[in-house]
Backbone of each chain as ProteinMPNN parsed JSONL, in Angstrom:
{"seq_chain_A": "MFLPFLGSLCLALMVMWGKEKLMVWMWLIVLVILMTSFLHHLTKPLSFNF", "coords_chain_A": {"N_chain_A": [[4.153, 170.656, 1.93], [5.241, 168.758, 3.517], [4.552, 166.324, 2.372], [6.07, 165.83, -0.144], [8.624, 165.272, 0.892], [8.117, 163.125, 2.586], [7.233, 161.267, 0.707], [9.617, 161.055, -0.775], [11.322, 159.904, 1.116], [10.079, 157.427, 1.506], [10.435, 156.383, -1.082], [13.254, 156.271, -1.194], [13.794, 154.379, 0.787], [12.52, 152.182, -0.318], [14.037, 151.795, -2.619], [16.502, 151.129, -1.482], [15.712, 148.785, -0.328], [15.372, 147.26, -2.52], [13.202, 147.194, -4.222], [12.131, 147.36, -7.319], [9.995, 147.486, -9.035], [7.583, 149.455, -10.683], [8.814, 151.75, -9.825], [9.637, 154.077, -11.2], [7.188, 155.218, -11.902], [6.135, 155.784, -9.369], [8.009, 157.619, -8.537], [7.446, 159.677, -10.333], [4.902, 160.392, -9.418], [5.527, 161.51, -6.921], [7.025, 163.667, -7.85], [5.022, 165.119, -9.132], [3.474, 165.833, -6.913], [5.329, 167.495, -5.647], [5.664, 169.541, -7.574], [3.083, 170.487, -7.598], [2.922, 171.673, -5.087], [4.702, 173.731, -5.605], [3.333, 175.121, -7.637], [1.143, 175.919, -6.17], [2.41, 177.731, -4.52], [3.082, 179.621, -6.405], [0.634, 180.773, -6.956], [0.114, 182.378, -4.841], [-0.311, 185.72, -3.496], [1.987, 188.189, -4.642], [4.795, 188.842, -2.727], [7.596, 190.076, -0.856], [8.359, 188.668, 1.283], [9.394, 185.67, 2.016]], "CA_chain_A": [[5.619, 170.616, 2.029], [5.603, 167.527, 4.21], [4.322, 165.15, 1.511], [7.171, 165.469, -1.054], [9.739, 164.683, 1.645], [7.662, 161.804, 3.033], [7.276, 160.417, -0.485], [11.023, 160.806, -1.115], [11.874, 158.964, 2.09], [9.524, 156.11, 1.165], [11.111, 155.921, -2.307], [14.646, 155.93, -0.871], [13.801, 153.114, 1.532], [12.145, 151.106, -1.249], [15.194, 151.543, -3.49], [17.489, 150.399, -0.674], [15.134, 147.46, -0.097], [15.504, 146.535, -3.774], [11.915, 147.122, -4.932], [12.302, 148.123, -8.562], [8.754, 147.512, -9.815], [6.788, 150.692, -10.685], [9.551, 152.799, -9.111], [9.63, 155.314, -11.987], [5.85, 155.814, -11.783], [5.997, 156.37, -8.011], [8.86, 158.819, -8.539], [6.703, 160.716, -11.057], [3.81, 160.854, -8.542], [6.128, 162.414, -5.934], [7.382, 164.902, -8.56], [3.772, 165.865, -9.343], [3.134, 166.438, -5.609], [6.284, 168.591, -5.437], [5.379, 170.659, -8.481], [1.803, 171.056, -7.172], [3.266, 172.6, -4.001], [5.321, 174.898, -6.238], [2.277, 175.888, -8.315], [0.364, 176.55, -5.106], [3.189, 178.889, -4.1], [3.017, 180.628, -7.481], [-0.67, 181.441, -6.964], [0.016, 183.306, -3.711], [-0.024, 187.109, -3.853], [3.424, 188.465, -4.655], [5.365, 189.642, -1.647], [9.019, 189.795, -0.752], [8.617, 187.959, 2.525], [9.193, 184.284, 1.62]], "C_chain_A": [[6.093, 169.293, 2.63], [5.581, 166.339, 3.242], [5.477, 164.829, 0.551], [8.336, 164.799, -0.328], [9.369, 163.287, 2.158], [7.708, 160.818, 1.865], [8.706, 160.063, -0.864], [11.645, 159.782, -0.173], [11.37, 157.554, 1.793], [10.227, 155.534, -0.064], [12.539, 155.471, -2.006], [14.71, 154.592, -0.139], [13.454, 151.942, 0.608], [13.293, 150.774, -2.192], [16.238, 150.735, -2.732], [17.024, 148.969, -0.431], [15.218, 146.61, -1.362], [14.215, 146.384, -4.546], [11.981, 147.994, -6.186], [10.987, 148.349, -9.305], [8.009, 148.841, -9.608], [7.494, 151.876, -10.015], [9.495, 154.138, -9.859], [8.277, 156.014, -11.865], [5.655, 156.454, -10.424], [6.83, 157.64, -7.894], [8.11, 159.976, -9.207], [5.555, 161.265, -10.205], [4.362, 161.842, -7.506], [6.528, 163.738, -6.599], [6.132, 165.762, -8.796], [3.342, 166.541, -8.037], [4.029, 167.651, -5.349], [5.936, 169.794, -6.312], [4.015, 171.287, -8.167], [2.027, 172.045, -6.025], [3.853, 173.886, -4.573], [4.255, 175.771, -6.913], [1.384, 176.593, -7.294], [1.076, 177.815, -4.618], [3.113, 180.012, -5.133], [1.713, 181.419, -7.453], [-0.837, 182.413, -5.802], [0.274, 184.734, -4.181], [1.47, 187.406, -3.718], [3.827, 189.323, -3.459], [6.841, 189.28, -1.55], [9.389, 189.182, 0.585], [8.333, 186.481, 2.297], [9.367, 183.339, 2.783]], "O_chain_A": [[7.167, 168.783, 2.312], [6.454, 165.471, 3.276], [5.843, 163.661, 0.432], [8.959, 163.877, -0.855], [10.201, 162.38, 2.163], [8.161, 159.683, 2.013], [8.992, 158.923, -1.23], [12.396, 158.905, -0.6], [12.142, 156.596, 1.824], [10.574, 154.353, -0.094], [12.987, 154.433, -2.492], [15.582, 153.769, -0.418], [14.016, 150.853, 0.731], [13.504, 149.609, -2.531], [16.796, 149.775, -3.264], [17.84, 148.051, -0.338], [15.144, 145.384, -1.292], [14.126, 145.539, -5.437], [11.894, 149.219, -6.107], [10.869, 149.279, -10.102], [7.834, 149.287, -8.474], [6.86, 152.877, -9.679], [9.328, 155.194, -9.248], [8.21, 157.237, -11.742], [5.081, 157.538, -10.322], [6.428, 158.607, -7.248], [8.132, 161.105, -8.718], [5.262, 162.459, -10.257], [3.752, 162.878, -7.242], [6.392, 164.802, -5.996], [6.183, 166.986, -8.673], [2.897, 167.689, -8.05], [3.562, 168.696, -4.895], [5.917, 170.93, -5.838], [3.802, 172.47, -8.432], [1.412, 173.111, -5.983], [3.554, 174.984, -4.103], [4.268, 176.995, -6.782], [0.928, 177.713, -7.52], [0.44, 178.832, -4.34], [3.084, 181.193, -4.786], [1.671, 182.577, -7.866], [-1.797, 183.182, -5.763], [0.996, 184.943, -5.156], [2.128, 186.929, -2.793], [3.262, 190.391, -3.221], [7.274, 188.274, -2.113], [10.554, 189.169, 0.981], [7.18, 186.057, 2.37], [9.231, 182.126, 2.619]]}, "seq_chain_B": "MMKSSLYATERLGHNLNVAGLLGICLTLLIAFFYQLVLHDLPCPLCLLQRAGLIMVGLAFMMNIRFGEKGQYYAIALLGAIGTGCIATRQVLLHIVPGSGSYGSALFGLHFYTWALLCSVGLILYVAAMLMQYRHRTEDAGEVGVSKIAGLSMLLFAVLIAANLGFIFLQCGFGECG", "coords_chain_B": {"N_chain_B": [[30.579, 145.549, -29.058], [33.299, 144.83, -26.887], [33.162, 142.498, -24.122], [34.606, 143.113, -21.777], [35.074, 145.791, -22.129], [32.487, 146.8, -22.078], [31.849, 146.221, -19.459], [33.662, 147.917, -18.149], [32.604, 150.376, -18.94], [30.125, 150.296, -17.666], [30.98, 150.252, -15.034], [32.198, 152.749, -14.86], [29.932, 154.362, -15.23], [28.504, 153.636, -12.926], [30.237, 154.647, -10.935], [30.145, 157.372, -11.553], [27.498, 157.916, -10.962], [27.508, 157.442, -8.205], [29.22, 159.507, -7.439], [27.643, 161.692, -8.154], [25.473, 161.331, -6.394], [26.791, 161.653, -3.954], [27.536, 164.309, -4.222], [25.034, 165.573, -4.091], [24.338, 164.866, -1.501], [26.31, 166.329, -0.157], [25.49, 168.935, -0.763], [23.029, 169.015, 0.609], [23.996, 168.677, 3.19], [25.473, 171.048, 3.57], [23.372, 172.873, 3.489], [22.041, 172.064, 5.801], [23.992, 172.704, 7.695], [23.998, 175.51, 7.621], [21.393, 175.865, 8.471], [21.24, 174.698, 11.055], [23.564, 175.388, 12.516], [24.123, 178.091, 11.935], [21.635, 179.103, 12.287], [19.838, 179.708, 10.19], [16.912, 179.695, 8.981], [15.167, 177.727, 6.549], [13.28, 178.973, 3.73], [9.926, 178.484, 2.292], [10.214, 178.138, -0.552], [12.906, 177.48, -0.621], [12.869, 175.021, 0.651], [11.427, 173.567, -1.201], [13.281, 173.553, -3.26], [15.257, 171.989, -2.105], [13.838, 169.568, -1.963], [13.585, 169.075, -4.686], [16.267, 168.621, -5.419], [16.647, 166.314, -3.969], [14.969, 164.614, -5.39], [16.447, 164.293, -7.748], [18.649, 163.02, -6.662], [17.456, 160.622, -5.901], [17.058, 159.438, -8.373], [19.726, 158.981, -9.162], [20.318, 157.166, -7.18], [18.686, 154.997, -7.879], [19.925, 154.258, -10.261], [22.322, 153.351, -9.21], [21.552, 151.238, -7.532], [19.895, 149.503, -9.053], [21.175, 149.271, -11.456], [22.29, 150.971, -14.429], [19.854, 152.766, -16.297], [18.033, 154.074, -19.065], [15.593, 155.246, -18.399], [15.945, 156.052, -15.746], [17.891, 157.994, -15.981], [16.377, 159.802, -17.389], [14.438, 160.613, -15.506], [16.124, 161.809, -13.705], [16.925, 164.037, -15.14], [14.416, 165.32, -15.373], [13.925, 165.934, -12.676], [16.049, 167.72, -12.188], [15.373, 169.783, -13.94], [12.937, 170.587, -12.829], [13.825, 171.498, -10.302], [15.404, 173.609, -11.195], [13.417, 175.296, -12.255], [12.034, 176.076, -9.919], [14.08, 177.347, -8.495], [14.692, 179.39, -10.286], [12.361, 180.907, -10.17], [12.625, 181.976, -7.572], [14.997, 183.424, -7.801], [14.2, 185.327, -9.686], [12.303, 186.684, -8.172], [13.895, 188.199, -6.547], [15.388, 189.723, -8.2], [14.906, 192.314, -8.93], [16.205, 195.517, -8.29], [16.422, 196.6, -4.952], [14.583, 194.859, -3.952], [15.59, 193.23, -2.081], [16.987, 190.312, -0.372], [17.066, 186.783, 0.437], [18.096, 185.088, 3.316], [21.417, 183.679, 4.103], [24.588, 184.226, 2.404], [26.735, 182.343, 0.274], [30.0, 182.337, -0.675], [29.421, 184.777, -1.826], [27.079, 184.372, -3.254], [23.569, 183.808, -3.035], [21.592, 181.111, -1.612], [19.5, 180.272, -3.276], [20.398, 181.059, -5.733], [22.623, 179.433, -5.95], [21.257, 177.011, -6.014], [20.038, 177.171, -8.513], [22.316, 177.215, -10.157], [23.321, 174.713, -9.484], [21.302, 173.035, -10.485], [21.48, 173.51, -13.229], [24.088, 172.618, -13.596], [23.689, 169.931, -12.902], [22.046, 169.066, -14.994], [23.844, 169.217, -17.132], [25.72, 167.394, -16.2], [24.264, 164.97, -16.1], [23.727, 164.768, -18.813], [26.323, 164.349, -19.746], [26.794, 161.895, -18.544], [24.946, 160.351, -19.888], [26.121, 160.256, -22.357], [28.185, 158.424, -22.075], [26.728, 156.194, -21.522], [25.744, 152.873, -22.154], [23.406, 150.622, -23.503], [22.393, 148.037, -21.417], [23.281, 144.631, -21.744], [22.229, 141.187, -21.495], [24.372, 139.401, -21.089], [26.335, 140.918, -19.971], [27.343, 140.813, -17.434], [27.359, 141.101, -13.851], [27.128, 144.213, -12.13], [28.181, 145.072, -9.162], [27.07, 146.673, -6.059], [29.164, 148.996, -4.679], [31.053, 149.435, -1.585], [31.275, 152.136, -0.822], [29.224, 153.175, -2.309], [27.014, 152.005, -1.093], [27.217, 153.196, 1.438], [26.887, 155.887, 0.748], [24.242, 155.848, -0.162], [22.941, 155.206, 2.193], [23.599, 157.448, 3.775], [22.28, 159.398, 2.287], [19.58, 158.625, 2.593], [19.327, 159.009, 5.355], [19.676, 161.78, 5.469], [17.39, 162.635, 4.092], [15.42, 161.755, 5.861], [16.076, 163.329, 8.09], [15.58, 165.886, 7.062], [12.823, 165.64, 6.715], [11.986, 165.41, 9.374], [12.755, 167.951, 10.411], [11.21, 169.617, 8.83], [8.691, 168.919, 9.635], [8.8, 169.89, 12.244], [9.106, 172.599, 11.72], [6.966, 173.347, 10.003], [4.818, 171.633, 10.365], [2.164, 169.488, 9.2], [1.164, 170.886, 7.101], [1.271, 173.485, 4.52], [4.192, 175.5, 4.296], [4.819, 178.749, 5.603]], "CA_chain_B": [[31.524, 146.017, -28.028], [33.885, 143.743, -26.088], [32.517, 142.344, -22.816], [35.371, 143.835, -20.746], [34.87, 147.222, -22.375], [31.138, 147.101, -21.606], [31.915, 146.196, -18.003], [34.344, 149.15, -17.732], [31.666, 151.474, -19.157], [29.128, 150.232, -16.598], [31.65, 150.633, -13.779], [32.348, 154.207, -14.914], [28.593, 154.916, -14.97], [28.206, 153.417, -11.507], [31.032, 155.598, -10.15], [29.631, 158.732, -11.79], [26.246, 158.046, -10.203], [27.875, 157.565, -6.789], [29.752, 160.87, -7.276], [26.481, 162.594, -8.198], [24.706, 161.19, -5.154], [27.585, 162.277, -2.886], [27.434, 165.758, -4.43], [23.743, 166.029, -3.571], [24.443, 164.747, -0.032], [27.116, 167.471, 0.301], [24.621, 170.123, -0.851], [22.059, 168.963, 1.714], [24.744, 168.883, 4.437], [25.773, 172.485, 3.676], [22.104, 173.53, 3.85], [21.81, 171.751, 7.216], [24.965, 173.465, 8.493], [23.483, 176.883, 7.736], [20.126, 175.838, 9.209], [21.387, 174.319, 12.464], [24.676, 176.084, 13.179], [23.989, 179.543, 11.762], [20.216, 179.422, 12.563], [19.269, 180.308, 8.992], [15.771, 178.819, 8.66], [14.848, 177.748, 5.111], [11.966, 179.461, 3.308], [9.194, 177.436, 1.57], [10.817, 177.854, -1.855], [14.188, 176.8, -0.378], [12.54, 173.63, 0.957], [11.047, 172.926, -2.467], [14.526, 173.306, -4.001], [15.878, 170.801, -1.489], [13.073, 168.384, -2.394], [13.941, 168.841, -6.085], [17.593, 167.992, -5.451], [16.462, 164.95, -3.467], [14.395, 163.827, -6.487], [17.564, 163.937, -8.634], [19.43, 162.027, -5.91], [16.754, 159.33, -5.968], [17.333, 158.849, -9.693], [21.098, 158.45, -9.084], [20.252, 156.008, -6.295], [18.121, 153.879, -8.657], [20.974, 153.807, -11.183], [23.32, 152.617, -8.435], [20.994, 150.021, -6.924], [19.3, 148.582, -10.025], [21.917, 149.308, -12.711], [21.921, 152.154, -15.232], [18.766, 152.648, -17.272], [17.663, 155.347, -19.677], [14.461, 155.804, -17.633], [16.437, 156.702, -14.524], [18.527, 159.247, -16.404], [15.301, 160.726, -17.79], [13.821, 161.226, -14.327], [17.131, 162.715, -13.126], [16.811, 165.299, -15.899], [13.155, 165.956, -14.983], [14.131, 166.495, -11.328], [16.94, 168.89, -12.298], [14.612, 170.865, -14.591], [11.979, 171.067, -11.816], [14.581, 172.299, -9.33], [15.79, 174.843, -11.876], [12.224, 176.169, -12.351], [11.749, 176.628, -8.588], [15.156, 178.283, -8.164], [14.544, 180.559, -11.17], [11.275, 181.718, -9.6], [13.108, 182.747, -6.428], [15.981, 184.401, -8.3], [13.448, 186.413, -10.331], [11.649, 187.484, -7.133], [14.883, 189.082, -5.918], [16.284, 190.312, -9.209], [14.655, 193.756, -9.028], [16.964, 196.261, -7.277], [15.603, 197.08, -3.837], [13.675, 193.817, -3.468], [16.266, 192.517, -1.002], [17.398, 188.926, -0.617], [16.668, 185.925, 1.546], [19.088, 184.181, 3.894], [22.85, 183.952, 4.024], [25.244, 184.038, 1.109], [27.925, 181.486, 0.274], [30.886, 182.865, -1.714], [28.792, 185.932, -2.483], [25.815, 184.035, -3.932], [22.559, 183.252, -2.129], [21.4, 179.674, -1.832], [18.629, 180.009, -4.426], [21.248, 181.183, -6.923], [23.401, 178.19, -5.998], [20.351, 175.931, -6.437], [19.878, 177.296, -9.968], [23.578, 176.769, -10.768], [23.396, 173.26, -9.275], [20.397, 172.327, -11.388], [22.072, 173.583, -14.578], [25.232, 171.7, -13.546], [23.185, 168.547, -12.901], [21.577, 168.746, -16.349], [25.05, 168.967, -17.934], [26.347, 166.181, -15.664], [23.478, 163.818, -16.568], [23.959, 164.685, -20.258], [27.64, 163.722, -19.914], [26.661, 160.476, -18.177], [24.201, 159.679, -20.966], [27.028, 160.044, -23.496], [28.955, 157.193, -21.871], [25.802, 155.106, -21.208], [25.451, 151.868, -23.181], [22.302, 149.771, -23.061], [22.908, 146.823, -20.772], [22.857, 143.356, -22.326], [22.109, 140.141, -20.464], [25.646, 138.733, -20.792], [27.34, 141.925, -19.607], [27.895, 140.534, -16.112], [26.785, 141.904, -12.777], [27.896, 145.32, -11.554], [27.729, 145.105, -7.77], [27.067, 147.963, -5.359], [30.387, 149.104, -3.886], [30.821, 149.821, -0.185], [31.052, 153.592, -0.753], [27.884, 153.432, -2.862], [26.071, 151.644, -0.032], [27.274, 154.231, 2.481], [26.303, 157.14, 0.239], [22.783, 155.673, -0.186], [22.488, 155.283, 3.589], [23.7, 158.862, 4.17], [21.218, 160.117, 1.578], [18.302, 158.297, 3.245], [19.334, 159.673, 6.666], [19.473, 163.222, 5.241], [15.974, 162.852, 3.752], [14.657, 161.594, 7.11], [16.341, 164.508, 8.92], [14.817, 166.988, 6.457], [11.404, 165.406, 7.009], [11.787, 165.747, 10.786], [12.839, 169.407, 10.626], [10.061, 170.257, 8.17], [7.53, 168.715, 10.518], [8.947, 170.824, 13.371], [8.975, 173.993, 11.246], [5.707, 173.658, 9.288], [3.758, 170.663, 10.623], [1.776, 168.711, 8.007], [0.625, 171.767, 6.055], [2.18, 174.313, 3.735], [5.026, 176.417, 5.08], [4.755, 180.17, 5.27]], "C_chain_B": [[32.014, 144.826, -27.2], [33.248, 143.717, -24.705], [33.239, 143.157, -21.73], [35.18, 145.346, -20.875], [33.497, 147.669, -21.87], [31.114, 147.16, -20.077], [32.563, 147.482, -17.478], [33.42, 150.357, -17.871], [30.627, 151.5, -18.037], [29.735, 150.658, -15.262], [31.829, 152.148, -13.729], [31.006, 154.88, -14.612], [28.206, 154.799, -13.517], [28.936, 154.456, -10.656], [30.545, 157.037, -10.326], [28.326, 158.959, -11.03], [26.52, 158.187, -8.708], [28.391, 158.988, -6.517], [28.608, 161.885, -7.272], [25.682, 162.545, -6.913], [25.454, 161.839, -3.985], [27.539, 163.804, -2.994], [26.128, 166.302, -3.864], [23.722, 165.922, -2.043], [25.219, 165.948, 0.529], [26.28, 168.754, 0.292], [23.643, 170.165, 0.319], [22.751, 169.192, 3.054], [25.081, 170.356, 4.65], [24.513, 173.244, 4.098], [21.789, 173.288, 5.335], [22.737, 172.536, 8.132], [24.458, 174.888, 8.705], [22.204, 176.923, 8.572], [20.35, 175.632, 10.707], [22.453, 175.127, 13.19], [24.502, 177.597, 13.103], [22.54, 180.023, 11.927], [19.556, 180.166, 11.398], [18.131, 179.407, 8.511], [15.426, 178.883, 7.172], [13.436, 178.257, 4.843], [11.233, 178.338, 2.563], [9.808, 177.094, 0.209], [12.158, 177.129, -1.709], [13.939, 175.318, -0.103], [12.151, 172.879, -0.318], [12.295, 172.632, -3.319], [15.273, 172.107, -3.436], [15.179, 169.535, -1.951], [13.405, 168.044, -3.846], [15.294, 168.159, -6.213], [17.509, 166.55, -4.973], [15.884, 164.053, -4.564], [15.494, 163.391, -7.471], [18.419, 162.853, -7.97], [18.786, 160.651, -5.95], [17.003, 158.627, -7.304], [18.754, 158.263, -9.729], [21.106, 157.154, -8.272], [19.708, 154.779, -7.046], [19.16, 153.34, -9.64], [22.022, 152.976, -10.456], [22.774, 151.247, -8.027], [20.542, 149.007, -7.971], [20.087, 148.507, -11.333], [21.407, 150.464, -13.56], [20.789, 151.836, -16.205], [18.455, 154.035, -17.825], [16.538, 156.042, -18.92], [14.952, 156.586, -16.414], [17.158, 158.009, -14.854], [17.471, 160.278, -16.785], [14.685, 161.392, -16.56], [14.824, 162.139, -13.6], [17.062, 164.076, -13.821], [15.537, 166.052, -15.512], [13.291, 166.636, -13.614], [14.979, 167.755, -11.38], [16.205, 170.069, -12.936], [13.608, 171.463, -13.601], [12.661, 171.948, -10.774], [14.976, 173.642, -9.924], [14.63, 175.825, -11.98], [11.963, 176.849, -11.001], [12.805, 177.679, -8.223], [15.058, 179.551, -9.015], [13.463, 181.493, -10.64], [11.816, 182.589, -8.45], [14.157, 183.782, -6.838], [15.251, 185.601, -8.907], [12.736, 187.295, -9.304], [12.593, 188.522, -6.53], [15.714, 189.867, -6.925], [16.103, 191.835, -9.326], [15.458, 194.482, -7.95], [16.022, 196.805, -6.195], [14.661, 196.028, -3.288], [14.336, 192.957, -2.393], [16.649, 191.101, -1.398], [16.941, 188.087, 0.565], [17.864, 185.105, 2.008], [20.53, 184.61, 3.695], [23.364, 183.748, 2.602], [26.457, 183.136, 1.289], [28.77, 181.897, -0.929], [30.185, 183.968, -2.525], [27.483, 185.642, -3.192], [24.848, 183.437, -2.911], [22.232, 181.82, -2.537], [20.478, 179.369, -3.006], [19.399, 180.156, -5.728], [22.104, 179.933, -7.09], [22.536, 177.031, -6.481], [20.148, 175.956, -7.948], [21.144, 176.807, -10.685], [23.718, 175.251, -10.649], [22.511, 172.521, -10.266], [20.915, 172.371, -12.823], [23.274, 172.628, -14.66], [24.78, 170.244, -13.601], [22.695, 168.139, -14.29], [22.784, 168.411, -17.246], [25.712, 167.654, -17.514], [25.612, 164.931, -16.174], [23.644, 163.648, -18.078], [25.3, 164.009, -20.535], [27.564, 162.236, -19.58], [25.933, 159.702, -19.272], [25.105, 159.408, -22.167], [27.826, 158.76, -23.332], [28.062, 155.974, -21.65], [25.615, 154.174, -22.402], [24.35, 150.979, -22.643], [22.855, 148.435, -22.572], [22.367, 145.573, -21.482], [22.903, 142.283, -21.249], [23.456, 139.529, -20.092], [26.73, 139.713, -20.347], [27.96, 141.656, -18.239], [27.327, 141.492, -15.087], [27.705, 143.052, -12.382], [27.385, 145.493, -10.134], [27.739, 146.52, -7.209], [28.289, 148.009, -4.456], [30.05, 149.564, -2.467], [30.522, 151.319, -0.068], [29.677, 153.959, -1.32], [26.821, 153.121, -1.809], [26.028, 152.709, 1.058], [26.637, 155.529, 2.014], [24.776, 157.034, 0.183], [22.212, 155.791, 1.228], [22.496, 156.731, 4.084], [22.568, 159.672, 3.553], [19.86, 159.886, 2.249], [18.209, 158.983, 4.612], [19.065, 161.172, 6.51], [18.021, 163.525, 4.872], [15.126, 162.764, 5.026], [14.835, 162.815, 8.012], [15.582, 165.721, 8.381], [13.341, 166.867, 6.794], [11.091, 165.809, 8.453], [11.781, 167.255, 11.018], [11.669, 170.139, 9.96], [8.809, 170.087, 9.023], [7.587, 169.69, 11.697], [8.669, 172.262, 12.936], [7.575, 174.295, 10.721], [4.553, 172.732, 9.659], [3.42, 169.907, 9.348], [1.375, 169.595, 6.838], [1.695, 172.475, 5.261], [2.972, 175.232, 4.658], [4.722, 177.862, 4.664], [3.387, 180.704, 4.917]], "O_chain_B": [[31.239, 143.932, -26.859], [32.845, 144.751, -24.173], [32.609, 143.796, -20.888], [35.13, 146.075, -19.884], [33.35, 148.756, -21.312], [30.46, 148.016, -19.48], [32.095, 148.07, -16.503], [33.439, 151.256, -17.03], [30.283, 152.563, -17.518], [29.091, 151.336, -14.462], [31.634, 152.764, -12.681], [30.942, 155.84, -13.844], [27.652, 155.73, -12.934], [28.343, 155.07, -9.77], [30.533, 157.82, -9.376], [28.076, 160.051, -10.519], [25.851, 158.959, -8.021], [28.049, 159.598, -5.504], [28.61, 162.825, -6.477], [25.26, 163.579, -6.395], [24.847, 162.489, -3.134], [27.508, 164.504, -1.982], [26.11, 167.36, -3.234], [23.158, 166.783, -1.367], [24.842, 166.514, 1.555], [26.353, 169.558, 1.221], [23.449, 171.208, 0.942], [22.185, 169.817, 3.951], [24.99, 170.862, 5.769], [24.565, 174.136, 4.945], [21.329, 174.191, 6.034], [22.334, 172.98, 9.207], [24.484, 175.409, 9.82], [21.956, 177.889, 9.293], [19.729, 176.304, 11.531], [22.268, 175.508, 14.346], [24.708, 178.301, 14.091], [22.248, 181.203, 11.732], [18.815, 181.128, 11.599], [18.349, 178.476, 7.736], [15.393, 179.968, 6.592], [12.515, 178.01, 5.622], [11.855, 177.329, 2.231], [9.915, 175.922, -0.151], [12.517, 176.287, -2.533], [14.695, 174.46, -0.56], [12.497, 171.711, -0.495], [12.366, 171.611, -4.004], [15.847, 171.311, -4.179], [15.83, 168.547, -2.29], [13.497, 166.87, -4.205], [15.46, 167.236, -7.01], [18.199, 165.671, -5.491], [16.25, 162.882, -4.671], [15.478, 162.264, -7.966], [18.854, 161.901, -8.618], [19.477, 159.635, -6.025], [17.14, 157.406, -7.368], [18.961, 157.175, -10.265], [21.788, 156.188, -8.612], [20.205, 153.666, -6.872], [19.271, 152.129, -9.836], [22.551, 152.012, -11.011], [23.453, 150.23, -8.163], [20.765, 147.806, -7.816], [19.709, 147.755, -12.231], [20.256, 150.884, -13.438], [20.77, 150.784, -16.844], [18.6, 155.04, -17.13], [16.519, 157.268, -18.806], [14.428, 157.654, -16.099], [17.059, 158.994, -14.122], [17.638, 161.472, -16.54], [14.437, 162.598, -16.566], [14.432, 163.115, -12.961], [17.132, 165.123, -13.177], [15.562, 167.271, -15.341], [12.834, 167.763, -13.419], [14.679, 168.741, -10.706], [16.387, 171.215, -12.527], [13.442, 172.681, -13.534], [12.148, 173.006, -10.408], [14.9, 174.677, -9.262], [14.814, 177.031, -11.818], [11.702, 178.051, -10.947], [12.481, 178.752, -7.715], [15.31, 180.652, -8.527], [13.621, 182.714, -10.656], [11.509, 183.778, -8.364], [14.198, 184.882, -6.289], [15.631, 186.749, -8.676], [12.575, 188.497, -9.517], [12.163, 189.578, -6.066], [16.636, 190.591, -6.548], [17.008, 192.549, -9.756], [15.392, 194.088, -6.785], [14.977, 197.385, -6.489], [14.002, 196.257, -2.274], [13.702, 192.051, -1.852], [16.641, 190.733, -2.572], [16.482, 188.621, 1.575], [18.562, 184.499, 1.194], [20.834, 185.699, 3.209], [22.689, 183.19, 1.737], [27.12, 183.165, 2.325], [28.313, 181.817, -2.069], [30.344, 184.066, -3.742], [26.835, 186.564, -3.687], [25.246, 182.664, -2.04], [22.546, 181.379, -3.643], [20.633, 178.341, -3.666], [19.105, 179.476, -6.711], [22.293, 179.434, -8.199], [22.989, 176.178, -7.244], [20.092, 174.908, -8.593], [21.068, 176.086, -11.679], [24.172, 174.584, -11.579], [22.915, 171.502, -10.826], [20.805, 171.386, -13.554], [23.455, 171.925, -15.654], [25.408, 169.419, -14.266], [22.904, 167.003, -14.716], [22.75, 167.451, -18.016], [26.201, 166.897, -18.353], [26.235, 163.968, -16.619], [23.697, 162.523, -18.574], [25.408, 163.19, -21.448], [28.19, 161.412, -20.248], [26.257, 158.547, -19.55], [24.887, 158.45, -22.909], [28.117, 158.077, -24.314], [28.555, 154.848, -21.593], [25.361, 154.624, -23.519], [24.353, 150.62, -21.466], [23.675, 147.8, -23.235], [21.177, 145.469, -21.778], [23.545, 142.459, -20.213], [23.679, 139.175, -18.934], [27.913, 139.372, -20.347], [29.006, 142.221, -17.92], [26.864, 142.578, -15.434], [28.922, 142.882, -12.307], [26.284, 146.002, -9.924], [28.324, 147.436, -7.787], [28.443, 147.168, -3.57], [28.94, 150.014, -2.181], [29.635, 151.726, 0.683], [29.047, 154.919, -0.878], [25.855, 153.867, -1.648], [24.958, 153.081, 1.541], [25.935, 156.196, 2.775], [24.083, 158.016, 0.449], [21.157, 156.387, 1.442], [21.547, 157.19, 4.72], [21.971, 160.525, 4.211], [19.088, 160.824, 2.448], [17.147, 159.48, 4.989], [18.331, 161.767, 7.3], [17.476, 164.549, 5.285], [14.234, 163.583, 5.248], [13.877, 163.285, 8.625], [15.008, 166.492, 9.151], [12.683, 167.856, 7.118], [10.079, 166.455, 8.727], [10.922, 167.779, 11.725], [11.197, 171.157, 10.466], [7.978, 170.99, 9.12], [6.567, 170.247, 12.104], [8.076, 173.043, 13.679], [7.047, 175.38, 10.965], [3.409, 173.016, 9.302], [4.29, 169.702, 8.502], [1.256, 169.118, 5.709], [2.872, 172.119, 5.315], [2.462, 175.682, 5.684], [4.409, 178.135, 3.505], [3.245, 181.891, 4.624]]}, "name": "protein", "num_of_chains": 2, "seq": "MFLPFLGSLCLALMVMWGKEKLMVWMWLIVLVILMTSFLHHLTKPLSFNFMMKSSLYATERLGHNLNVAGLLGICLTLLIAFFYQLVLHDLPCPLCLLQRAGLIMVGLAFMMNIRFGEKGQYYAIALLGAIGTGCIATRQVLLHIVPGSGSYGSALFGLHFYTWALLCSVGLILYVAAMLMQYRHRTEDAGEVGVSKIAGLSMLLFAVLIAANLGFIFLQCGFGECG"}
C-alpha cells in the first residue's frame, strides 16, 4: 500500500521538476504496482470486514 | 487550422486539465475531512481507490506541465479504468442485502460508490477533452503554466505526501488490513 503512494509522490515531484523523459513508462510501473496490490487483495479469502 | 485558433484550443485543454486536477484535489480533501475530522479510517480498498485517482491526477499534471499529448490522455483513461475496477469490486462486496457497508455516506452514497461514479465521470471527461485535443505543431507557440495551475500542482503534491504519511502511520510499509 505504501509503494503506490511513494511512487506517485516521486512522479509528482519529477513532473513539477520538469523531467519529462520516460515519465509515461514510470507512470505505468506505478500503475502495475497499484494493480498488483489490488490483485493481492482479490486473492484474500472473502470476508465483509475490509 | 489558424494559429490563433490552435492556441485557443490548447488554452482550453490546459484549463480543462487544471479543472480536472482541482476536482481530484477536492475529492482527496473530502476523503481527508472524513478521515481526520470524523475519524473515519480508510479501508485498504479505499486507499487503493485514492491511489487510482492520484494516478489520473498525475496524467492531468503531465498535460499541464509538458503540454497536452495523446499519451497522457491514454494514461488518464487507464488510471480511471483501474480506479473503476477497484471501486466495482468494493461495490459488489456490499451489493448483497445483509452484507452491510463500510464507512460513512455522503449524500446517501458510500465513498466506494462515489469512487465508481467518479471514475466513470473521469472517463467521460477525458473523452470530452480528447474531442477538443489537436496534435501540437512546432509553430503553435508556447502555452505557459498559469498561476492557478502551479498552485493546483503544488496542492496535489502536498495531498499525495499527506496520504503517504497517514498510510505509513496506519499500515507501515506493508499491506493494510
